[in-house]
C-alpha positions as CSV (number, residue, x, y, z in Angstrom):
1,X,-16.4,-2.1,18.9
2,X,-13.7,-2.3,16.4
3,X,-14.0,-0.4,13.1
4,X,-13.8,-2.1,9.8
5,X,-10.5,-2.1,8.5
6,X,-11.8,-1.0,4.9
7,X,-12.7,2.3,6.1
8,X,-10.3,5.2,5.3
9,X,-9.6,5.9,9.0
10,X,-10.6,9.5,8.6
11,X,-13.9,11.1,9.9
12,X,-16.3,11.0,7.1
13,X,-16.4,15.0,7.2
14,X,-13.0,15.6,7.4
15,X,-11.1,17.7,4.8
16,X,-8.3,15.1,4.5
17,X,-11.0,12.3,3.8
18,X,-12.6,14.3,1.1
19,X,-9.2,15.2,-0.6
20,X,-8.3,11.3,-0.6
21,X,-11.7,10.4,-2.0
22,X,-11.5,13.1,-4.6
23,X,-8.0,11.7,-5.7
24,X,-9.3,8.2,-5.8
25,X,-12.5,9.4,-7.5
26,X,-10.2,10.9,-10.3
27,X,-8.5,7.6,-10.7
28,X,-12.0,5.7,-10.8
29,X,-13.0,8.5,-13.7
30,X,-9.9,7.3,-15.6
31,X,-10.7,3.9,-15.1
32,X,-14.3,4.2,-16.1
33,X,-13.6,6.4,-19.4
34,X,-10.7,4.8,-21.4
35,X,-12.9,4.2,-24.2
36,X,-13.8,7.9,-24.3
37,X,-10.5,9.3,-24.1
38,X,-7.9,6.6,-25.0
39,X,-7.3,7.9,-28.6
40,X,-7.1,11.6,-27.3
41,X,-4.4,10.7,-24.8
42,X,-2.5,8.2,-26.4
43,X,0.8,9.1,-28.1
44,X,-0.5,8.3,-31.6
45,X,-3.2,11.0,-31.3
46,X,-5.2,9.2,-34.1
47,X,-8.5,11.6,-33.7
48,X,-6.2,14.6,-33.7
49,X,-3.8,13.9,-36.8
50,X,-6.3,11.8,-39.0
51,X,-9.3,14.1,-39.3
52,X,-10.0,16.5,-41.8
53,X,-12.1,18.7,-39.6
54,X,-10.9,20.2,-36.2
55,X,-12.2,18.3,-33.3
56,X,-11.4,20.6,-30.6
57,X,-15.0,21.1,-29.5
58,X,-15.3,17.2,-29.3
59,X,-12.1,16.7,-27.1
60,X,-13.2,19.6,-24.8
61,X,-16.6,18.0,-24.4
62,X,-14.6,14.7,-23.3
63,X,-12.7,16.8,-20.8
64,X,-16.2,17.9,-19.3
65,X,-17.6,14.2,-19.5
66,X,-14.4,13.2,-17.6
67,X,-14.8,15.9,-14.9
68,X,-18.3,14.9,-14.5
69,X,-17.4,11.3,-14.2
70,X,-14.8,12.3,-11.6
71,X,-17.6,14.0,-9.5
72,X,-19.7,11.2,-9.9
73,X,-16.9,8.8,-8.8
74,X,-16.1,10.8,-5.7
75,X,-19.5,11.0,-4.4
76,X,-20.0,7.1,-5.1
77,X,-16.9,6.6,-3.1
78,X,-18.0,8.7,-0.4
79,X,-21.3,6.9,-0.3
80,X,-19.4,3.6,0.0
81,X,-17.0,4.8,2.6
82,X,-20.3,6.1,4.6
83,X,-21.8,2.6,4.2
84,X,-18.5,0.8,5.4
85,X,-18.3,3.2,8.3
86,X,-21.4,1.6,9.8
87,X,-20.2,-1.8,9.4
88,X,-18.0,-3.5,12.1
89,X,-18.3,-6.9,11.1
90,X,-15.7,-8.3,8.7
91,X,-18.2,-10.8,7.2
92,X,-21.0,-8.2,6.5
93,X,-22.3,-8.7,3.2
94,X,-22.2,-4.6,2.7
95,X,-18.4,-5.5,2.1
96,X,-19.3,-7.1,-0.9
97,X,-20.1,-3.7,-2.7
98,X,-16.1,-3.3,-3.1
99,X,-16.0,-6.3,-5.6
100,X,-18.8,-4.8,-7.4
101,X,-17.0,-1.4,-7.4
102,X,-13.6,-3.0,-8.6
103,X,-15.3,-5.3,-11.3
104,X,-17.1,-2.2,-12.7
105,X,-13.5,-0.8,-13.0
106,X,-12.2,-3.9,-14.7
107,X,-15.2,-4.2,-17.1
108,X,-14.8,-0.8,-18.3
109,X,-10.9,-0.9,-18.5
110,X,-11.1,-3.9,-20.7
111,X,-14.0,-2.2,-22.9
112,X,-11.8,0.8,-23.3
113,X,-8.7,-1.3,-24.3
114,X,-11.0,-3.2,-27.0
115,X,-12.2,0.3,-28.2
116,X,-8.5,1.4,-28.6
117,X,-7.9,-1.9,-30.3
118,X,-5.3,-2.9,-27.9
119,X,-7.2,-5.9,-27.2
120,X,-9.7,-7.9,-29.6
121,X,-13.0,-8.8,-28.0
122,X,-12.4,-12.5,-28.5
123,X,-9.2,-12.5,-26.0
124,X,-11.3,-10.9,-23.1
125,X,-14.6,-9.4,-22.9
126,X,-15.8,-6.7,-20.4
127,X,-18.3,-9.1,-18.7
128,X,-15.5,-11.7,-18.1
129,X,-13.3,-8.8,-16.7
130,X,-16.1,-7.9,-14.3
131,X,-16.9,-11.7,-13.4
132,X,-13.3,-12.3,-12.8
133,X,-12.5,-9.5,-10.5
134,X,-15.8,-9.8,-8.7
135,X,-15.4,-13.7,-8.0
136,X,-11.7,-13.3,-7.1
137,X,-12.5,-10.4,-4.5
138,X,-15.7,-12.6,-3.4
139,X,-13.4,-15.6,-3.0
140,X,-11.0,-13.7,-0.9
141,X,-13.9,-12.3,1.4
142,X,-14.9,-15.8,2.1
143,X,-11.7,-17.4,2.6
144,X,-9.6,-14.8,4.4
145,X,-11.7,-11.8,5.6
146,X,-8.3,-10.3,7.1
147,X,-6.9,-10.6,3.8
148,X,-9.7,-9.2,1.8
149,X,-9.4,-6.0,3.9
150,X,-5.9,-5.7,2.9
151,X,-6.5,-6.4,-0.7
152,X,-9.2,-3.8,-0.7
153,X,-7.0,-1.2,0.5
154,X,-4.2,-2.1,-1.8
155,X,-6.8,-1.6,-4.7
156,X,-7.9,1.8,-3.5
157,X,-4.2,2.8,-3.1
158,X,-3.7,1.7,-6.8
159,X,-6.7,3.7,-7.9
160,X,-5.6,6.6,-5.7
161,X,-2.3,6.7,-7.7
162,X,-3.8,6.4,-10.8
163,X,-6.0,9.6,-9.6
164,X,-2.9,11.8,-9.9
165,X,-2.9,11.3,-13.7
166,X,-6.1,13.4,-13.8
167,X,-3.6,16.4,-13.2
168,X,-2.2,15.9,-16.8
169,X,-4.9,14.1,-18.7
170,X,-7.7,16.7,-18.1
171,X,-5.5,19.8,-19.0
172,X,-4.3,17.9,-22.0
173,X,-7.9,17.3,-23.3
174,X,-8.9,20.8,-22.3
175,X,-6.2,22.2,-24.6
176,X,-6.3,19.9,-27.4
């Protein structure tokens, strides 16, 4: 039987698969939390410079929240990978969990940009972002299943690259 190409290619228990999932989970956590951490990580430092009282405990709590999101995203990703490892058919409905996963990222990212006042809610809402991303990936799954797996691999690689930003984001929050 041919394995599904959206699988990571590693044994589900190997150290390399866990490391990759952990970095990808870090990227997922950053995509899920922009509304929480944007003002603390942006160059304007709005919350740090424009408050009368120190907010060190608040910022450190955000660092803990981000670390918890990292753990949850990593475990969710490992669960998704375990489900996908058992699916060998390219037309399996289980593959539609990826559009939901990336749709959630798009929705949270847009919500974070709205909170940071980089977008107004009239331009794009988080619901529209979720629906657009999920519909685009669903259409790709219907039209070109081989292309779908390449798109999923590409999106996962982008989230993996974003995960390396956790190595400066978390210390920056913890030392603020």
